[in-house]
N, C-alpha and C positions, 0 to 999 in steps of 0.2 A: 640326485633329483627325484627319482621315484619314491624313495622313503620320505622325503620331505613333503610330496605331493598327497601321500597316503596320510601323513599325520595331519597336514591342513584339512584334508576332507573328512577325516573321523572326529575332528575337534568342532568344526564350524557347521556341519550338516548332519541332519536328523538320521538315525540309523535307518528307517524306511525309505529314504529320498537318496540313499547312497547309489551313485550310477555304476551299474555293474558291466555295461557295454559301451564303450566310447563310440558313438555313431557318427555317421557323417554330420549331422547338424552341430554335434559338439566341436568337431573339428573347423567348421565353417565358422561358427560363432567365434571361437578362440582366436582364429585367425583375423577375424574383423576386429576384435576388441584390441589384439596385439597391433594391428597396423593403424588403427585410430590412435591409440595411445603413442605409438612411435612418431607419426606424422605431427600431430598437434604438439608433442614435445619437441620435435626438431624445429617446427616452425616458430614456437614461442622462443627457443634458444636462438634462432637466426635473427630475431628482432634486435634492433639496437639496444644493447643492455644498459639500463639506468643504473648509477652507483645505488640507487634505492632498491634494485631488484625488480622482479616482475610482480605486478599486482595480483595475479592469480593464476593457477596452474590447471588448465582445462582438463589434462589427462586424467586428474584426481576424480573430476566429475564423470568423465565417460567412465571410469572403473566402477564406481558406485552404481552409476546409471545401468550399466551393462548388467551388473550382478542382479540388479533388481527387475530389470527387463526379461532377461534371459536365464537368470538361475545362477546360484553361488557356484556351480561347477565350472563355471567360465573364468575362475580366478586364474587358471593357468595363462590364459590370454593377456591379462595384466602382468603378471610375472614375466612373461615372454617379451611383452613390448617396453616395459621398464627396463629389463636387462638389455635389450638392444639399444635402447636410447642412451643408456650409461655408457654402453661399449663404443658405440659408433659415434654418437653426438657429443658425448662428454669425454670421450677417449680415456676411459679409466681402466685399470688393469681387469682381467677376466674374473677373479675371485671377487672383486669389489663390485663388479657389474652383476654377479649372481645375487650378492647380498642386497643390493641397491633394488633389484627386481623383487625380492621378497618383501621389503618393507611396503611399499604401497599395496601388495596383494593382501597382506595380512590386514593392514588397515581397512581396506575396503571391505574384506570379509567380516571383520568385527563390526563395522558401521552397518552393514547389510543385516547381519544376524539381529543386532540390537532393534533395528526398524522392523522386520518382519516379526520378532518376538512380541513387540508391543502394539503393533498395529494389525497383526493377523492378516495382513495383505501386503502384497508388494506394490501396489497402487495408491500412491499418496495424494494424488491430485484431485480426488473427488470429495475429500472431507477436510475441513480446517484443522480438526484435531490431529488427523493422520499426518499432515503436513508439519504441524508443530513438532510433534514426535520426532519425525524425519529429520528435522532441523537441529533439534537438541541433540539427537543421537549421534550425527555425523559431526557437529562442532566438538562434543565433548567426548568423543571415545577414539574412534578409529584415526581420526586426522591427527590427534595429540601423539597417538602411538607412532603413526607413520613418520611425523615431523621429527619426534625424539630418535627413532630408529635411523632415519635418513641422515641428519645431523651427525648422529654418532658415527655413521659408517664413513661419511666424509672426514669427520675428526680422525678417525682410524687411519683412513688413507693418507694422512698427512697434508691434506687439501684444505684445512680449515684451522685457524688459530684458537686456541682453547679460550682466550679472552673474549671473543664474539660468539663463543657457541650459543648461548641462550639467545642472543638477539637473531642470529641466522634461525634458531629453532621456532622463534616467535613468528618471524616472517614467513617461514615454511608452513606452519599451521595456519596463518590467516589466508594465505596464498591457496592452500587446499580447500579450506572452507569455503572461500568465495568461489573457486572453481567447481566444487560440489553444488553449490546453491544455484550457478548458473547452468551447468551442463547437464547435471544429472536428470533434472525435469525434461529437459530436450529429448535426451536418449530414451527416457521411460515413456513419453509421450509417442514417439516416432518408432520405438523398436520393442514396445511391451507385446509378449506373445500370448497373454490373456487378461482379461480385465474381470477383476474381482466383483466389481459392482454390476450386478445382473437385473436386468428389467423385464418385466413381462411384455405382452404383445403391445398393451395400450400404452405403456410408458415408452416403449420403443417408438412408437408411432410420435408420440409427443416429443420427444428428444429429437427425431428425425426433423419434425417441423421447425423445432427451436433452433437447429443448427444450420438451418438454410439462410445464407445471407446473400445480399446483393454483392457481386464482385466489383461494382462501382464504388460500393461502400469500402471495400477491403482496399482498393486501389487509392481511395481517397486517404484512408488512415496511413497506409503505408507511406504514401507522398508527403503528408504532414510528418511523419516521424522522420523520414530523410531530410525534409527542409530544416527541422529543428536540430536534427543532429549534426548537419552541416554548420549550422551557425553557432552552435554549442561547442562541438568537438573539432571542428576545423578552424572556423573563424574566432573562436575563442569568446563568444557572446555569453554572458552570464545567465543562461537560460536552460541549463541541463535539466532542472527538475520539470520544465514544460514537456518533457519527453514521457513524464509518468501519464498524464491524461490520454495519450495515445495508446500506451500499453495497457491502460485500464479498459480502455474503448474495446480493444482486442479481446480481453478477458470477458467481457460483457457479451460480445457479439461472435467472435470468430472460433472458439473452442481451444483446446489445449495445445494442440499440435501448432497453430499458427501463433498462438500468444507465447509458447516457450521459445519458438524459432526467433520472434522479434525480440524477445528480451536477450537471448544469447548473441544475436547479431548486434544489438545495442552496445552491450557490454564489451564485445570484441571489438568493435569500432572505438569505443572510448579507451580501451587499453593500448590499441596500436596506435591511435593518434598521439597518446602521451608518450609511446615508445619513440615515436618520431618526432617528439618535442613541438608539438602543435596542440592546440585545443585549450579549452579552459582549465582541464585537470593538470596538464604540464605547467602551466603558470602557477597554479595553487602549491602544487608538489614542490616547485623551486622555492617557493616563499616559506613553507612550512618545513622543508627537507623531509617530506613523508609522503606516501602514497595512501595514506589512511583514507582521504577524502574519495578518491577515486574507488577504493574498495568498499567504502560504505555506501557510495552511490550505485555500485553493482549489486551489493547485497539488497539494498533498499529496493531498487527496481524488480528484482527477482522475486524477493519475499512479498512486496505488495501485490505484484500481478498474480503469483501464486495462490495468495490467500483470497484474492477477488475471484480467481477462477474456481476455487473450492466453493466459496460461498455461492457463487452463480450455479455451480453443480448442486449443491444443497437445495437451492431454491427450486432449480428444475425439477428434482425429484419430489419434493414438497408439491409442486405444481402437478406433477404427473399423478401424485397419489389423489389429489382432489380431483382431477380430471377423470381418473379412472370412476370415482364415486359419482360423477356428473353421468358419465357413460351408463353405468349400471341403473341409475335413476331413470335415463332415457328408455333403456331396456324395459324397465318396469312398466312405463308408461306405454310403450309399445305393446306389451302382453295384455295390459289393461284394455287397450283398443281392440285387440283381437277378440278377448272375451265379449267386449260390448258388441261386437258384430254379431253374435249369436244369439242376441235377443230377439224377441218376436218380431215378426215381420211388419207390425204395424208401427214401430218406431225404428225401423231399420234406416230410413232415410235420414231422420234426425240424427240418429246415432252417428251416421258417417260424417254428417257436417261438423257435429262435436268432436270426432276423432281427428278430422283433418285441422280444425282449428287448434286442438290441443298439440298437435304435432307442430304447428306453426309457433305456438307458444314456447314449446319445449326447445325447439331451435333457438329461438331468440334467448330464451333464458341460458341455454349453453353457451352461446356467443358471448352474452353479458358476462357469464361466470368465468370464462377462459381470459377474457379482457381484464377482469378485476383481479384474477390470480396474477397475471402478468404485471399490471401494474403495482399490485401490493408487493410483489417480489423486488421490483426496480427500487419502490420507494424504500423497502425494508434495508437493501443493501446501501442505498445512499445515505440513509439515516446512520447506519452503522459505520460507514466511512467518515461522516461528519464528527462521530462521537469519538472515533479513533485518533482523529488529528486535533482534538482539543487538547489544551496543555493540562498534563496530569498534576496531581498533588504533589508528587516527589520532584516534578521540576520546579512548581512554584516554591516549595520548602527550600529548595537549593538556592535561592537569590538571598544574598547575605544583607544587602542593604534595605530591602522592602520585605514587608508582610503583604501577600497578594492572594486574594481568593476570586473565583469566578462563579458565574450561575448563568445557565442558558436552558431555557425551557420552549421548544418550539409549539406553536398554535396547531400545526398540522403534523403528518408524519415526518415530514422534511421541512427544516425551518430555512430562513433566509438571513437570519442573524449571524454576525460573525465577531469573534474575539479572540485572541492570542496573546501570548506572552513568551517572548524567545530571548536567548542570550547568546551573545557572540562577541569574543575579544573584550570582555570587560564591561560591556554596553548592554543594556535591557531595552528591548524593543516592546512597546505595548501597544495593541491595536484593538479598535472595536468598530463596527460597521453594522449597516442594515440594508439588505437588498430589498427593492420594492416588490412587495407582495410576499408570498411564501409557496412552498411547495417544491415540486421536483427542480424546476428551472432555477429557481433562488437558490435552492441547496446547492447545486452543481456550480453557479457562480460564486458562491461562498467558498466552495472547495478550491476554484482557479485562484482566487484573492490570496488564501492561505499559501497556496504553492508558489504564487509569484512573490508574495512577500518574503517567505523564507529563502528563495533562490537568491534574490537581491541581497539578503542579510548576509548569507553564507558567502557571498562573492565580495563583500566589503563594502558596499555602496552606503555612503553616510550623508550626502547631501539631500536634504529633505524634498527640494524640487524635482531633482533626478528621479528619487526614489518614487515619489508619488505620481510623477509622469509617467514613469516607465510602467508602473502598476496599472494606471489608467489606459494607456496605449494598448498593452496586452489583453487587458479585459475588454477594451472597446472592439479590438479585432474579433475575439472570440463570441461576443455579443452579437456582432454583425453576421458572423458565420452561422450562429444559431438562429438568425432571423428573429431575434427576439428584442422587445423595447425595454428590457430591464436596465436598471442602473443602481447605484448604490451611494449611500452617505459613508465616509471613512475617515477617521483620523487616526494619525500614528504619533506616538509619544516615545522619545529617547531619553532614557533616564542614565546620568552619568555625573557622580561627584556632586549629588544633592541637587541637581538642576533637571527639571523636566523640559524638554524641547518639543513643543507641541504644533503639529501642521495638520491641515486637511479639515474638511467641512462635516459636521455631525451634530447631535445634541450638545447642549451646553455642558461645560466640565464643572464639577463642583468641588471646591477645595476648602475643608474644614481646617482652620489652623488648631494647633495645639492649645490656644488660649480661648477658643470657642467662636472665634469670627469665621464666617463663610464668606468665600468669594465664589461669584459664577462668572466663569469664563465663556463669552460668546465665541463659537467658532464659524459662525456664518461667513465671516470676512477672510478666514484663513486657508480656504480651498474652494472646490467644485465637485459636484456629484460625479462619481468614478462611472466611465462607461458611456456616458451621455454624448461625448464628442471625443475626436481623436486626440486633441491638443488641449491640456490645461495649464500648462507651465506658468503663463503670466497671471494665474488666479492663485497660486499656492504662495503662502507666506508662513511665517513661522514666530512663534513667542515663546518666551522662556518664563518657566515657573519655579521659583527658589523654595525648596521644601527643607522645613526644620523639622526637628526631632518630633515624632508623634503627630505631624501634620497628615489629614487623611485626604485622599483624592478618590471620588466617586465617577465611575463612566456607567452609562447606561442607554439603553435604545428606547424609542417611543412607545414600545409595548409596555412599559411602566407608566410613563406620564399619561398615555392616552388610553389607559386601562378604564373600563366602563363599569359602573355598578347598575343595580336594577333601575334606578332612576335616570339612566343614560348620563350620568355625570362623569367627568374624567378625573382621575385619581390626581393629576397635575403636579407642577414642579414645586410649589410651594409646600405641599404635604410631604414630599419626598425630602425637602430640605430640613422641615421640622423633625422627622425621624432621625436624620443624621445628627442634628443638633442634640438630641436627647441621647444619643449613643456613641459620639465620636469619641469618647474616652474608653470604650470598650475594644476588644479585639477584632479584627477585620473579620473573622467568622461569625462572631455576635452582631456586628453591624449588619452584615448580609443577611443573616437570618431575621432579624429585626425588620429590614425592609422589606423582604419576601412575604414575611408574615403579615405585615401591615397590607401590603398589595393585595394578598389573597384575602384578607378580612373586608377590604373594600370592595373587591370584586363579588364576593360573596356566591351566590348562584347564578351570575350572570355568564355569558359564553366569553371565553378569550378569544379576541379577534386577531391578536398579533402576537409574535414571538417576544419573549420576555429574556432579556440579557442584562447582566449586571457585573461590573468588576469593581472591587474595593480594594484599595492599597494604602499602605501607612509607612512612612520612613520609620526605621526602627534603630539604625545606627548613623 
């Protein structure tokens, strides 16, 4: 064992960082790591074991997090905890327990070494690119190695049939990756011995100010998270992705320690409820014979929360730098005031009045600058979130039956328009909507709508009345909680076997047939504004649109038809239809570009008052 320890230390650690004397802190840290690894391993093994296995392995995250937080010399604690877990919990022979202890230790050392090499720091919670490097390093290096080593050891011990070796290795790898994404940020946030991101005194003051929050707000956020967790993870309600707004709220307001704790707790509750055969993920796992949806859920909430946490940290640092400039400017004004006080006695009284007035102006200017910085940071993060959840070109190109392109341009920093294209179980869901007004509130409601629609689609809801009614009820409750008067128009279209099923109320739908005929579908009678009242089921109706080969469908928001030129004239629906008639035989990309170009030519130098959103689709097979 001593030789193995020396080899691992020399391979994975730089010579100038080799520990010459094992001190008390080293022993304590290794003991804690071993205890945590052993305890969490035992707890997972004591859960009711599904034939599908365990969705994640917390000990893998504890291992990587401990090495990043306390140093790579703590690899011995990982080895000891893993070996004891195999010996006492799995009841394997001593020699195999020793080998089973080495596999996760080596894997964690490889992952940690790559993270430190590329990031030049152990702390990945402060920058988005650092977290991306961390996620890629742990996913495609040490976890693969320890999965291969672990499965090989079990195979050698005669506990694993050869014909399922690769499937076990894959499950091992995915479980380790999810465990690291969930637990490593928690360990790093709570146990890190040094923070590589240092701030000067002014930045430290701003950071302290930004991290002060109302405990009532924290209590409310945690309560909301508990209620949604109970409904989704205990009562099997298909609203699991509504947990994400609460976690993002924490990332915005409560800092890394509380956010990582809430993410880890949520993931553990989801895993434990599934193990005890309750909750929405158990139902899905039985239907699909896979834990992949649960693993994706845990990975998504962890990655999304940490990315937003890092974005907030980056914006806070940028705000701190601007605040420092404001502070230095204020100091310069103060020094100038002192010089002015030394002028001739005859103008001393007047100078004093001017200095006092200048101080008041500087104070108000400083307050206004700080508020503008904060609002700009929040708007920038929200707009980036909006852009992140829009359908990507790769997703649209993967749809075999339709050619689809989209376009969205907000009038302000954050828009209130919504469009999305989703696929699930061979069905294609297309949606477009427009929140009243634009800005931060409208943008947040747009994100809520996208989250609700995706959650319902993943959970297999196909009835248009229940679908739109559930979305409306969810958005209505959130709008009431926000004390807002916002609402939105929304239509949803399901495409399957050459038929578009249309429901909801929005702008008219334009259908250009392959022979040049144009049909206008009025949607006023198919739905009701979302978020205006809590129950709209009786107002929801559905119509079917049969699509032939090369038929074109155009969806849009009123930012196009109500665009104004210098003469205060509206662009209008007739002009939009005329552009479509002239270009319907072209590709969807060309149709989109011609429409947008014509709208811009019409607007010319006039101000754009509303968000512009456009979706063009054409049946291709």
